C-alpha positions as CSV (number, residue, x, y, z in Angstrom):
1,M,-46.3,-45.4,-35.9
2,T,-47.8,-45.3,-39.6
3,R,-50.0,-42.8,-40.1
4,L,-53.1,-44.0,-42.7
5,V,-56.2,-42.0,-44.3
6,V,-58.7,-44.3,-46.4
7,F,-60.8,-42.5,-49.0
8,G,-63.7,-44.7,-49.4
9,A,-64.1,-46.0,-45.8
10,G,-67.4,-46.1,-46.2
11,G,-68.0,-49.3,-48.7
12,R,-67.7,-52.8,-48.3
13,A,-63.2,-52.2,-49.0
14,G,-63.0,-49.4,-47.3
15,R,-64.7,-50.8,-44.2
16,A,-62.3,-54.3,-44.3
17,I,-59.5,-51.9,-44.9
18,V,-60.1,-49.6,-41.6
19,S,-61.2,-53.0,-39.6
20,E,-57.6,-54.6,-40.9
21,A,-56.0,-51.6,-40.2
22,R,-57.1,-51.5,-36.3
23,R,-57.3,-54.6,-35.9
24,R,-53.2,-55.3,-36.6
25,T,-52.8,-51.8,-34.2
26,A,-54.4,-53.9,-31.1
27,H,-52.4,-56.9,-31.9
28,S,-49.9,-55.0,-31.7
29,S,-50.4,-53.5,-28.5
30,N,-51.1,-56.7,-27.5
31,G,-47.6,-58.0,-27.7
32,G,-48.6,-60.0,-31.1
33,G,-46.6,-60.6,-33.8
34,R,-48.3,-58.7,-36.8
35,G,-48.5,-55.5,-36.9
36,G,-45.7,-53.9,-37.0
37,D,-45.6,-50.6,-35.1
38,G,-49.3,-50.1,-35.6
39,M,-51.4,-47.8,-37.0
40,T,-53.5,-44.5,-36.7
41,V,-56.2,-44.5,-39.3
42,T,-58.7,-42.4,-40.2
43,P,-61.6,-43.0,-42.3
44,V,-62.7,-40.5,-44.8
45,V,-66.5,-40.4,-46.8
46,R,-68.5,-37.7,-48.4
47,E,-70.7,-37.6,-46.2
48,P,-69.9,-39.2,-42.4
49,A,-73.6,-38.4,-41.0
50,K,-74.3,-41.0,-42.8
51,Y,-71.7,-43.9,-41.8
52,A,-72.2,-42.8,-38.0
53,D,-71.2,-46.7,-37.5
54,L,-68.0,-46.0,-38.8
55,D,-66.0,-44.6,-35.9
56,G,-64.1,-41.2,-36.4
57,A,-65.5,-41.4,-39.9
58,V,-64.2,-37.3,-41.2
59,R,-65.7,-36.1,-44.2
60,G,-63.5,-35.7,-47.8
61,D,-63.4,-36.3,-51.6
62,A,-60.5,-37.8,-52.9
63,T,-61.5,-36.0,-56.5
64,D,-61.1,-32.6,-55.0
65,A,-57.3,-31.6,-54.7
66,D,-58.7,-29.1,-52.1
67,S,-60.1,-31.9,-49.7
68,V,-57.4,-34.6,-49.9
69,A,-55.2,-31.9,-48.7
70,A,-56.6,-31.0,-45.7
71,V,-57.9,-34.2,-45.0
72,A,-54.8,-36.4,-46.1
73,A,-52.6,-33.9,-44.3
74,G,-50.5,-35.6,-41.2
75,H,-50.7,-38.9,-43.1
76,D,-48.0,-41.2,-44.0
77,V,-50.1,-43.4,-46.8
78,A,-52.9,-42.9,-48.1
79,I,-55.5,-45.5,-49.7
80,V,-58.6,-45.2,-52.1
81,A,-61.4,-47.3,-52.1
82,V,-63.8,-45.6,-54.1
83,Y,-66.1,-46.9,-56.5
84,S,-67.5,-43.7,-57.7
85,A,-70.4,-44.8,-59.9
86,E,-72.1,-41.4,-60.4
87,L,-68.5,-39.5,-61.7
88,D,-68.1,-38.8,-65.4
89,P,-65.5,-41.5,-67.2
90,A,-64.7,-38.3,-68.7
91,A,-63.7,-37.1,-65.5
92,Y,-61.9,-39.8,-64.0
93,A,-58.0,-38.1,-65.4
94,A,-58.9,-35.4,-63.9
95,A,-60.2,-36.4,-60.8
96,T,-57.0,-38.4,-60.7
97,E,-54.7,-35.4,-61.0
98,Q,-56.9,-34.1,-58.2
99,L,-55.6,-37.0,-56.1
100,L,-52.0,-36.8,-56.8
101,A,-52.0,-32.8,-56.7
102,G,-53.5,-32.7,-52.7
103,L,-51.9,-35.7,-51.6
104,E,-48.1,-34.0,-52.7
105,R,-50.0,-30.7,-51.0
106,A,-50.6,-33.1,-48.5
107,A,-47.2,-34.5,-48.5
108,V,-48.1,-38.2,-47.9
109,K,-45.7,-40.5,-49.2
110,K,-47.3,-43.2,-50.8
111,V,-51.4,-43.8,-52.6
112,L,-52.1,-47.5,-53.1
113,I,-55.6,-47.5,-55.4
114,V,-58.0,-50.2,-55.3
115,G,-58.1,-51.1,-59.4
116,L,-60.1,-52.7,-61.9
117,A,-59.4,-56.1,-63.3
118,T,-60.5,-55.1,-66.7
119,T,-57.7,-53.1,-67.1
120,F,-55.8,-55.6,-67.2
121,G,-57.4,-56.4,-71.2
122,A,-58.4,-54.5,-74.3
123,V,-61.4,-52.4,-73.3
124,D,-62.6,-53.1,-76.8
125,S,-62.9,-56.3,-76.1
126,L,-65.7,-55.9,-73.2
127,P,-69.6,-55.9,-73.7
128,A,-70.4,-52.0,-74.7
129,E,-72.2,-51.3,-71.5
130,W,-68.8,-51.9,-69.5
131,R,-66.8,-49.7,-71.8
132,P,-67.3,-46.5,-70.0
133,F,-66.1,-47.3,-66.8
134,A,-63.4,-49.7,-68.0
135,Q,-62.1,-47.2,-70.0
136,A,-62.1,-44.3,-67.5
137,R,-60.3,-46.7,-65.1
138,A,-57.5,-47.3,-68.1
139,D,-57.3,-43.4,-68.2
140,E,-56.6,-43.1,-64.3
141,L,-53.8,-45.9,-64.3
142,A,-52.4,-43.5,-67.6
143,V,-52.3,-40.5,-65.6
144,L,-50.4,-42.1,-62.9
145,R,-48.0,-43.9,-65.0
146,D,-47.2,-40.4,-66.8
147,Y,-46.6,-38.9,-62.9
148,A,-43.5,-38.1,-62.2
149,G,-44.2,-36.3,-59.1
150,A,-43.2,-37.5,-55.1
151,V,-45.7,-39.4,-54.4
152,D,-45.3,-43.0,-54.8
153,W,-48.1,-45.0,-56.4
154,V,-49.3,-48.6,-56.2
155,V,-52.9,-49.9,-58.6
156,F,-53.7,-53.3,-56.4
157,T,-56.3,-55.1,-58.8
158,P,-58.4,-57.2,-57.4
159,P,-60.2,-60.2,-59.8
160,M,-64.5,-59.4,-61.0
161,E,-65.2,-61.6,-58.3
162,L,-64.7,-60.2,-54.8
163,V,-66.6,-61.7,-52.0
164,E,-67.9,-61.5,-48.2
165,G,-65.4,-63.6,-45.7
166,D,-62.6,-64.6,-43.4
167,S,-60.2,-65.6,-45.4
168,M,-57.2,-63.9,-45.2
169,Q,-55.1,-65.7,-48.1
170,Y,-54.6,-64.0,-51.5
171,T,-51.6,-64.2,-54.0
172,M,-50.0,-61.7,-56.2
173,K,-51.1,-62.8,-59.5
174,E,-53.1,-61.7,-62.2
175,L,-56.9,-62.0,-62.5
176,G,-56.8,-65.1,-60.9
177,G,-59.2,-66.5,-58.0
178,R,-62.3,-65.0,-56.2
179,L,-61.1,-62.6,-53.1
180,T,-62.5,-61.8,-50.1
181,Y,-62.8,-58.1,-49.3
182,A,-60.8,-59.5,-46.2
183,A,-58.1,-60.8,-48.2
184,L,-57.7,-57.4,-49.8
185,A,-57.9,-55.3,-47.0
186,A,-54.8,-57.4,-45.9
187,A,-52.8,-57.5,-48.9
188,L,-53.1,-54.0,-49.3
189,L,-51.6,-53.4,-45.3
190,D,-49.0,-55.9,-46.2
191,E,-47.7,-53.1,-48.8
192,V,-48.1,-50.8,-46.2
193,E,-46.2,-52.1,-44.1
194,A,-43.5,-53.7,-46.5
195,G,-43.5,-51.4,-49.4
196,R,-42.4,-53.9,-52.0
197,H,-44.0,-52.3,-54.8
198,H,-43.4,-49.0,-56.5
199,R,-45.3,-47.0,-59.2
200,R,-46.9,-49.8,-60.8
201,Q,-50.1,-51.8,-61.3
202,V,-50.2,-55.2,-59.1
203,G,-52.7,-58.2,-59.3
204,V,-54.1,-59.8,-56.6
205,S,-56.7,-62.7,-56.2
206,G,-57.8,-65.4,-53.9
């Protein structure tokens, strides 16, 4: 049984990940072929009271090492699907360092992070209003690439167009066709189960 903690579980990507993890566990326990040995999943949000419909949600902050260490303790893998529009772009690198420090203290083996499509290109080529956030996510990647600690990491980067829908079909490709949140969740959880990628950024598209 893999113990999974999902930061940003209240967003569209986070909810899809939690839902798919629970579906696979139920499918496995009912004798289905897909789902391995199943998963336990802990959804993490900043304010659980705002997410009364999210079963089992707990309070946590992916940008604070103490919070990460406390909520991630006892888990094998973390998924970070946090979109922090309110976070100062200059703080992203430090926030990533806090995340990794907290996961180390919690003895989490691996972290999967939902990335940003613009990090596959040159930030300077983007419209001016996009650049601060794109640079912040590029800074996040730089911290990960320089990291030599014990936590394995993979950044799964979807295309610009993420949509609702039931399709779970995806391909490991940079900046391809539009992708459903369900397919992004499937790609992340396939990685949890198979562990094919290590310390790198990968593209996932529809």
